[in-house]
C-alpha positions in Angstrom: 122.8 40.6 179.5 121.6 44.2 179.2 122.4 44.2 175.5 120.5 41.0 175.0 117.5 42.4 176.8 117.6 45.4 174.5 117.8 43.2 171.4 114.9 41.1 172.6 112.9 44.2 173.4 113.5 45.6 169.9 112.5 42.3 168.3 109.4 42.0 170.4 108.5 45.6 169.6 109.1 44.9 166.0 106.8 41.9 166.0 104.1 43.8 167.8 104.2 46.6 165.3 104.2 44.1 162.4 101.2 42.3 163.9 99.3 45.5 164.5 100.0 46.6 160.9 98.9 43.2 159.4 95.8 43.1 161.7 94.8 46.6 160.6 95.5 45.9 156.9 93.8 42.4 156.7 91.1 42.6 159.3 90.2 46.1 160.6 90.5 48.0 157.3 88.4 45.5 155.2 85.7 45.5 158.0 85.7 49.3 158.1 85.3 49.6 154.3 82.5 47.0 154.2 80.8 48.7 157.1 80.7 52.0 155.3 79.1 50.4 152.3 76.6 48.4 154.3 75.4 51.6 156.0 74.5 52.8 152.6 72.4 49.6 151.9 75.1 47.9 149.8 75.3 44.2 150.6 77.4 41.3 149.3 78.7 37.8 150.2 80.4 37.6 153.6 84.2 37.2 153.2 86.5 35.0 155.2 89.8 36.0 156.8 92.7 36.4 154.3 90.9 34.7 151.4 87.9 37.0 151.2 85.4 35.4 148.9 87.9 33.3 146.8 86.6 30.0 148.2 83.0 30.9 147.4 84.0 32.0 143.9 85.6 28.6 143.3 82.6 26.8 144.7 80.2 28.6 142.4 82.3 27.9 139.4 82.8 24.3 140.3 79.0 23.8 140.7 78.4 25.2 137.2 81.3 23.4 135.5 79.4 20.2 135.3 76.7 22.0 133.4 79.1 23.6 131.0 79.1 22.2 127.5 81.7 23.0 124.9 80.0 23.4 121.5 81.8 22.0 118.5 81.2 22.0 114.8 78.8 19.5 113.2 81.1 17.7 110.8 78.2 16.2 108.9 77.0 19.6 107.7 78.7 21.6 104.9 77.6 24.9 106.6 78.4 25.6 110.2 75.4 25.7 112.5 75.4 29.3 113.8 73.1 28.4 116.7 75.8 26.1 118.2 78.0 29.1 118.9 76.8 30.6 122.2 78.0 34.0 123.3 77.0 33.8 126.9 80.5 33.0 128.1 80.4 35.4 131.1 78.1 32.9 132.9 80.9 30.3 132.7 83.9 32.5 133.4 82.4 34.8 136.0 79.4 32.9 137.4 80.0 34.4 140.9 79.3 37.9 139.7 76.0 36.8 138.0 75.1 34.9 141.1 75.8 37.8 143.5 73.9 40.3 141.3 70.9 38.0 141.6 71.4 37.7 145.4 72.4 41.2 146.3 71.2 43.5 143.5 73.0 45.5 140.7 75.5 47.1 143.2 77.3 44.8 145.6 80.6 44.4 147.4 82.9 41.4 147.7 86.6 40.7 148.5 89.4 38.8 146.7 91.9 38.2 149.5 92.2 41.6 151.2 91.2 43.5 148.1 87.8 45.1 148.4 85.6 45.5 145.3 82.4 47.4 144.7 80.9 45.8 141.7 78.6 48.1 139.7 76.1 46.9 137.1 73.6 49.8 137.5 73.8 51.8 134.3 73.0 55.2 136.0 76.0 54.7 138.4 78.2 53.5 135.5 77.4 56.8 133.7 78.4 58.7 136.9 81.7 56.9 137.0 82.4 57.4 133.3 82.0 61.2 133.7 84.4 61.5 136.6 87.6 63.3 135.5 89.2 63.5 139.0 92.7 62.0 139.6 91.1 60.7 142.8 90.1 57.7 140.7 93.1 55.7 139.7 94.1 52.2 138.8 94.2 49.5 141.5 97.6 48.8 143.1 97.3 45.1 142.4 97.9 45.8 138.7 101.4 47.2 139.4 102.1 44.7 142.2 100.5 41.3 141.4 100.8 42.0 137.6 103.9 44.1 138.0 106.1 41.8 135.9 103.8 42.4 132.9 102.7 46.1 133.4 104.9 47.6 136.1 104.0 51.2 136.6 103.4 51.8 132.9 100.4 53.7 131.4 98.1 50.7 131.9 98.5 50.4 135.6 99.7 53.8 137.0 97.7 56.5 138.6 97.8 60.2 139.5 100.6 62.4 138.2 102.7 59.5 137.0 99.8 58.4 134.7 99.1 62.0 133.5 102.8 62.4 132.6 102.8 59.1 130.6 99.6 60.0 128.8 101.0 63.4 127.8 104.0 61.6 126.2 102.3 58.6 124.6 98.8 59.8 123.6 99.8 62.3 120.9 101.7 59.5 119.1 98.5 57.6 118.7 96.2 60.4 117.6 94.2 59.8 114.4 96.5 61.9 112.2 99.5 59.9 113.3 97.5 56.6 112.8 96.6 57.5 109.2 100.3 57.6 108.5 100.6 54.0 109.6 98.1 52.5 107.2 100.6 51.7 104.4 102.7 49.9 107.0 99.7 47.9 108.1 98.9 47.0 104.5 102.4 45.8 103.8 102.6 43.6 106.9 99.2 42.1 106.2 100.1 41.3 102.6 103.0 39.3 103.9 100.6 37.2 106.0 98.3 36.8 103.0 101.2 35.5 100.8 102.0 32.9 103.4 98.4 31.8 103.6 98.2 31.6 99.8 101.2 29.4 99.7 99.9 27.1 102.4 96.5 26.8 100.7 98.2 26.0 97.4 100.4 23.4 99.0 97.4 21.7 100.7 95.3 21.4 97.5 93.0 24.5 97.6 91.8 24.5 101.2 93.8 24.8 104.5 92.9 24.4 108.1 94.6 27.4 109.7 94.9 28.4 113.4 94.4 32.0 112.6 94.9 33.5 116.1 98.6 32.5 116.1 99.2 34.1 112.8 97.2 37.2 113.7 99.1 37.6 116.9 102.4 37.6 115.0 100.9 40.1 112.4 99.8 42.5 115.1 103.1 42.2 116.8 104.9 43.1 113.6 102.6 46.1 113.1 103.0 47.5 116.6 106.8 47.0 116.4 107.2 48.8 113.1 104.7 51.6 113.8 105.8 52.5 117.3 109.3 51.1 117.8 110.9 51.2 114.3 111.7 47.4 114.3 110.1 44.3 112.8 108.5 41.4 114.6 111.4 39.2 113.6 113.7 41.5 115.6 111.5 41.4 118.6 110.1 37.9 118.2 111.7 36.7 121.4 110.2 39.6 123.4 106.7 38.9 122.1 107.1 35.1 122.7 108.2 35.7 126.3 105.5 38.3 126.9 102.9 35.8 125.7 104.3 33.1 128.1 104.4 35.7 130.9 100.8 36.6 130.2 99.7 33.0 130.6 101.6 32.6 133.8 100.2 35.9 135.3 96.7 34.9 134.5 97.1 31.9 136.9 98.0 34.1 139.8 95.3 34.8 142.4 95.3 38.4 143.4 94.6 39.6 147.0 96.3 36.8 149.0 99.0 38.6 151.0 102.6 37.7 150.0 101.6 35.1 147.4 103.7 36.7 144.7 106.8 36.5 146.9 106.6 32.7 147.5 109.2 30.8 145.3 106.7 28.5 143.6 107.5 27.1 140.2 105.1 29.6 138.6 106.6 32.6 140.4 110.2 31.5 139.7 109.3 31.3 136.0 107.7 34.7 136.2 110.8 36.3 137.8 113.1 34.8 135.3 111.0 35.9 132.3 110.6 39.4 133.8 114.4 39.8 134.1 115.0 38.5 130.5 112.2 40.7 129.0 113.5 43.8 130.7 117.0 43.3 129.5 115.8 42.6 125.9 113.7 45.7 125.8 116.6 47.9 127.0 118.8 46.3 124.3 116.1 47.2 121.7 116.0 50.7 123.0 119.7 51.1 122.9 119.9 49.9 119.3 117.0 52.1 118.2 118.2 55.3 119.9 121.7 54.8 118.3 120.3 54.3 114.8 117.1 56.5 114.9 117.1 59.6 112.8 113.4 60.4 113.3 111.0 60.6 116.2 108.7 57.6 117.0 106.8 56.5 120.1 109.9 54.8 121.5 111.9 57.9 121.1 109.2 59.9 122.9 109.2 57.4 125.8 113.0 57.7 126.1 112.6 61.5 126.2 109.9 61.3 128.8 112.1 59.0 130.9 114.7 61.8 131.3 112.5 63.6 133.7 112.4 60.6 136.1 114.1 60.5 139.4 113.9 64.1 140.6 111.8 65.2 143.6 109.6 67.4 141.4 109.3 64.9 138.7 105.8 63.8 137.7 107.2 60.3 137.6 108.9 60.4 141.0 109.6 56.8 142.2 110.3 55.5 138.7 113.9 55.2 137.5 114.9 56.1 134.0 115.1 52.4 132.8 111.9 51.3 134.6 109.9 54.1 133.0 111.1 52.9 129.6 110.6 49.2 130.2 107.2 49.4 131.9 105.7 51.6 129.2 107.2 49.5 126.4 105.8 46.3 128.0 102.4 48.0 128.3 102.4 49.1 124.7 103.7 45.7 123.4 101.0 43.9 125.3 98.0 46.3 124.8 99.0 47.2 121.3 99.2 43.7 119.8 97.5 41.1 122.1 94.1 42.8 122.3 93.9 43.7 118.6 95.0 40.2 117.5 92.4 38.6 119.8 89.6 40.8 118.4 90.6 40.1 114.8 90.5 36.4 115.6 87.0 36.6 117.1 85.8 38.7 114.2 87.0 36.1 111.6 85.4 33.3 113.6 82.1 35.2 113.7 82.2 35.9 110.0 83.0 32.3 109.3 80.0 31.2 111.5 77.7 33.8 110.0 78.4 33.6 106.3 75.7 36.1 105.3 77.7 38.8 107.1 80.9 37.6 105.6 79.4 38.0 102.2 78.1 41.5 103.0 81.5 42.7 104.3 83.4 41.3 101.3 80.9 43.0 98.9 81.5 46.3 100.7 85.3 45.9 100.5 85.1 45.2 96.8 82.8 48.2 96.3 85.0 50.7 98.3 88.3 49.5 97.0 87.3 49.1 93.3 90.3 46.8 92.7 92.6 49.2 94.5 94.4 49.0 97.9 93.1 50.4 101.1 94.1 53.8 102.4 93.1 55.9 105.3 90.2 57.8 103.6 88.7 54.5 102.3 88.4 53.0 105.8 85.8 55.6 106.8 83.5 54.3 104.1 83.5 50.7 105.4 80.3 50.9 107.4 79.4 47.2 107.4 82.9 46.2 108.5 82.8 48.8 111.3 79.5 47.3 112.5 81.0 43.8 112.5 84.0 45.0 114.5 81.8 46.9 117.0 79.6 43.8 117.5 82.6 41.6 117.9 83.9 44.0 120.6 80.5 43.9 122.3 80.3 40.2 122.5 84.0 39.5 123.0 85.7 42.6 124.6 89.4 41.9 125.2 89.3 43.4 128.7 86.9 42.0 131.3 86.6 44.9 133.7 86.7 48.6 134.1 88.4 49.0 137.5 89.1 52.2 139.4 90.6 52.6 142.8 89.2 55.3 145.1 92.4 57.2 146.1 90.1 59.5 148.1 86.5 59.3 149.2 84.4 59.9 146.1 80.7 60.7 145.8 78.6 59.2 143.0 74.9 60.1 143.1 73.8 59.0 146.6 76.7 56.6 147.2 79.9 57.6 148.9 82.7 55.3 147.8 85.3 55.2 150.6 89.0 55.6 150.0 90.6 52.2 149.3 87.6 50.6 147.5 88.1 49.3 144.0 85.2 50.1 141.8 84.6 47.3 139.3 82.4 47.4 136.2 82.1 44.0 134.4 82.2 45.0 130.8 80.8 41.8 129.4 77.8 41.8 131.7 77.0 45.4 130.8 77.4 44.7 127.0 75.2 41.6 127.1 72.5 43.0 129.4 69.1 42.4 127.7 67.6 45.4 129.6 70.1 47.6 127.9 70.5 45.9 124.5 67.2 44.2 123.9 66.2 40.5 123.9 68.9 39.6 121.3 71.7 40.9 123.5 73.5 37.5 123.5 73.2 37.1 119.7 75.5 38.3 116.9 73.7 41.1 115.2 76.0 43.8 113.8 72.9 45.5 112.4 72.3 47.0 115.8 75.2 49.4 115.1 73.7 50.6 111.8 73.2 54.1 113.4 76.4 54.0 115.4 77.0 53.4 119.1 74.5 56.0 120.1 71.7 54.1 118.3 72.8 50.6 119.4 71.7 50.7 123.0 69.3 52.5 125.3 72.4 53.8 127.1 75.6 54.3 125.0 77.6 54.2 128.2 76.9 50.4 128.3 79.3 50.0 125.4 82.8 50.1 126.8 85.3 47.8 125.0 88.0 50.5 125.2 87.1 51.5 128.7 85.4 54.7 129.9 86.1 58.3 130.9 89.6 59.9 131.0 91.2 56.4 131.2 89.7 55.3 127.9 92.3 53.4 125.8 94.6 55.9 124.1 95.3 53.3 121.3 91.6 52.9 120.2 92.1 54.8 116.9 95.1 52.6 116.0 93.2 49.4 117.0 90.2 50.2 114.9 92.3 51.2 111.9 94.4 48.1 112.2 91.3 45.9 112.5 89.8 47.4 109.4 92.9 47.1 107.3 93.7 43.5 108.4 90.1 42.2 108.1 89.4 43.9 104.8 92.6 42.7 103.1 92.0 39.1 104.3 88.4 39.1 103.3 89.3 40.4 99.8 91.5 37.3 99.3 89.9 34.4 101.2 86.6 32.9 102.3 86.2 31.1 105.6 84.2 28.4 107.3 84.6 27.1 110.8 86.9 24.1 111.0 85.6 20.8 112.4 88.6 21.0 114.8 87.3 24.2 116.4 85.9 24.0 119.9 84.1 27.1 121.0 85.1 28.1 124.5 86.3 31.5 125.8 89.1 31.7 128.3 90.3 34.5 130.6 94.1 35.0 130.2 94.1 38.7 131.2 92.2 39.1 128.0 89.2 37.1 126.7 90.5 34.7 124.0 89.6 31.4 122.5 90.6 28.6 124.9 91.7 26.2 122.2 92.6 28.6 119.5 90.6 29.7 116.4 90.7 27.0 113.7 89.2 28.0 110.3 89.1 26.4 106.9 90.4 28.9 104.5 90.0 29.0 100.7 91.2 31.5 98.1 88.5 33.4 96.4 
């Protein structure tokens, strides 16, 4: 009897401690954080218990969905009506942020489940955040938890010393001098795609309706595989296919709701199965590569960096050897091919929809190449193409937010951001703000970049497709080089118009991509 009482006492005590922990985490802590912001004059929508502002977000989106129109091609016209492609997609994907900015001003707070956000659209405060080099600002924990199967604690989602260690290993392999050595590889991979399109066009009588985003995704996967991992897309095709499926599944998850990722729903079960398969496949690729490799590449450097894992003094304490390798490989696989392929797809769509710019870029390519083949030095001379890519990234940035978690209290101007708050900067809203970019901010006008990023906006900090500050994308040089090579080669061989099958609608699937794919009518020149 005495033993039973002891067991009951332990269980009751355990439940009490658990209740107090949950009550503090999901009630007291969010109230404390909001109170600290409210005392500084920062308002926002009132959140509900557990769900935060999720219900209100859904309500706002539902109210606007009836007004949403999906523009399509006018099949009666030979030329596509450029006016019918609207670029104001943030108002349909993130209408809650636009609504709350109107209601509460350019700086406001809200909650997704128990995750507290401080949304910043004030350019002066954005500048302050971009200049912060302290490790007190890290990536939010939901990236490594809710999106853990895709990112784990790789360089995309880690913070502090773990991130600094990963950057030290990975960044030098993506410096501009290393990227220049990848150009020939990029050219060869793109030429393979071109040959397949030429055959398809010939077989279909001179013009072919091609869903270019699928092919560009495969191309970009081939390039990142060869450049960084010493293998071809055909060898890692299953990995990329499963990562793509995992990406779509992860985009359906709602962050912030306690324990939702542990519930055995069909979506979660599929995620767990894919994660296990992808991890095993990456480790097999690593094994084959390390056994056969006779020269250093990014994969080899990651493997070397993983050897430091596990020790108490290790900068990556908490990460096992295999997890360090797998998480960083997944991060690079995803960031290195998905974002670049998506941008290339949007760029070709915009050039198809705005044929005058397509003609200008093609003329520049012909002038720079002079019937040759692109090499690293030529790419710097492609000013018009660079302007088109920059404008594409402005209107359709792959990432939707710059997010930083305050690991300690951080002071910005006259605002003290308390520890635990997630600072959120909506990239698309900043890059389409008419106060920063002028009255044509929602129009496709590459000419605004004629004098570079510094001359394109009143505040160059408003342009952030690769992020900001010390956490700016370490692969931006490779991405820009790859985009120039791929687009210039394709434009030298083909001309494009928008297919009647195309439906213009952006979708958020961890990146901003075309909801229904990018269908173009392609002809040989």
